[in-house]
C-alpha positions as CSV (number, residue, x, y, z in Angstrom):
1,M,0.0,0.0,0.0
2,A,1.4,3.4,-1.0
3,A,1.8,6.1,1.6
4,A,0.0,9.4,1.1
5,R,2.3,12.1,-0.1
6,A,2.4,15.7,1.0
7,H,1.9,18.4,-1.6
8,A,3.9,21.6,-1.4
9,T,2.1,24.8,-2.2
10,R,3.6,28.3,-2.5
11,S,1.6,31.5,-2.6
12,W,2.4,34.5,-4.7
13,P,4.3,36.6,-4.2
14,P,6.9,34.1,-3.1
15,S,9.0,35.0,0.0
16,V,12.2,34.4,-2.0
17,P,11.9,35.9,-5.5
18,D,12.7,33.4,-8.2
19,G,11.7,35.4,-11.3
20,F,10.2,38.6,-12.6
21,E,6.6,37.5,-12.6
22,C,5.5,40.8,-11.2
23,F,7.0,42.8,-14.0
24,A,5.5,43.6,-17.4
25,A,7.3,41.8,-20.2
26,G,8.7,45.1,-21.6
27,T,10.2,46.0,-18.2
28,R,11.9,42.6,-17.9
29,A,13.4,43.0,-21.4
30,R,15.0,46.3,-20.3
31,I,16.3,44.9,-17.1
32,E,17.5,41.5,-18.4
33,P,18.1,41.7,-22.2
34,Q,18.5,38.3,-23.8
35,A,19.8,37.3,-27.2
36,T,17.0,34.8,-27.7
37,A,13.3,35.3,-26.9
38,D,12.3,33.6,-23.7
39,L,8.9,32.6,-24.9
40,G,8.1,30.2,-22.1
41,H,8.8,32.7,-19.3
42,R,6.9,35.4,-21.1
43,L,3.9,33.2,-21.6
44,E,4.0,32.3,-17.9
45,N,4.3,36.0,-17.0
46,A,1.2,36.8,-19.2
47,V,-0.9,34.1,-17.5
48,F,0.3,35.3,-14.0
49,L,-0.6,38.9,-14.8
50,S,-4.0,37.8,-16.2
51,L,-4.8,35.9,-13.1
52,R,-3.6,38.7,-10.9
53,R,-5.8,41.3,-12.8
54,R,-8.8,39.0,-12.1
55,K,-7.9,39.1,-8.4
56,K,-7.5,35.3,-8.3
57,P,-5.6,33.7,-5.4
58,I,-2.5,32.3,-7.1
59,S,-0.4,29.4,-5.9
60,Y,2.1,26.9,-7.2
61,A,1.8,23.2,-6.5
62,A,4.5,20.5,-6.7
63,E,5.8,17.3,-5.3
64,I,9.6,17.4,-5.3
65,H,11.2,15.4,-8.2
66,Q,7.7,14.1,-9.1
67,W,5.6,16.9,-10.7
68,E,4.9,20.6,-10.6
69,C,2.0,22.8,-11.8
70,D,2.6,26.4,-12.8
71,F,-0.5,28.0,-11.3
72,V,-3.2,26.8,-8.9
73,T,-6.1,29.0,-8.1
74,D,-9.0,28.3,-5.8
75,M,-10.8,26.4,-8.6
76,E,-8.2,25.7,-11.4
77,A,-4.9,24.0,-12.1
78,I,-3.2,25.8,-15.0
79,Q,-0.1,24.4,-16.7
80,V,1.7,26.7,-19.1
81,C,4.0,25.4,-21.9
82,A,5.2,27.3,-24.9
83,D,6.5,24.3,-26.8
84,L,4.6,21.1,-26.1
85,N,6.3,18.2,-27.7
86,P,6.8,14.4,-27.2
87,R,9.8,15.0,-24.9
88,N,7.8,17.1,-22.4
89,L,4.2,16.0,-22.9
90,E,4.1,13.4,-20.1
91,R,5.8,15.7,-17.6
92,E,3.5,18.7,-18.4
93,A,0.4,16.5,-18.3
94,R,1.5,14.8,-15.0
95,G,1.8,18.2,-13.3
96,A,-1.6,19.4,-14.4
97,I,-3.4,16.1,-13.6
98,H,-1.9,15.9,-10.1
99,A,-2.7,19.6,-9.3
100,A,-6.2,19.2,-10.7
101,A,-6.7,16.3,-8.3
102,L,-6.2,18.6,-5.4
103,P,-9.5,19.4,-3.7
104,G,-11.8,21.8,-5.5
105,R,-9.8,22.2,-8.7
106,S,-10.2,21.4,-12.4
107,F,-7.6,21.3,-15.2
108,I,-6.9,24.1,-17.7
109,G,-4.1,23.4,-20.0
């Protein structure tokens, strides 16, 4: 019989900053110019800002070395991926499915 696992959740804003999610994409580009477009982070930033504008409570859910889901609100699990392909499909889906299984949530991918 498998033991129940604890799920880590983190509320926004995080106590230790790990990105520029609170900045507009143009502000980030001025602060941290990059040679290549960072489409994945920009897409996550756009989703974060959209959720924030809607006054949604935003969290992150993960089980260390097992799965992670980018955004978890009071009703939704939202996984963001700029380039879904055969190499990352299973990982991205696993995170969304596990987070959607948390009480009171549904999957949006």
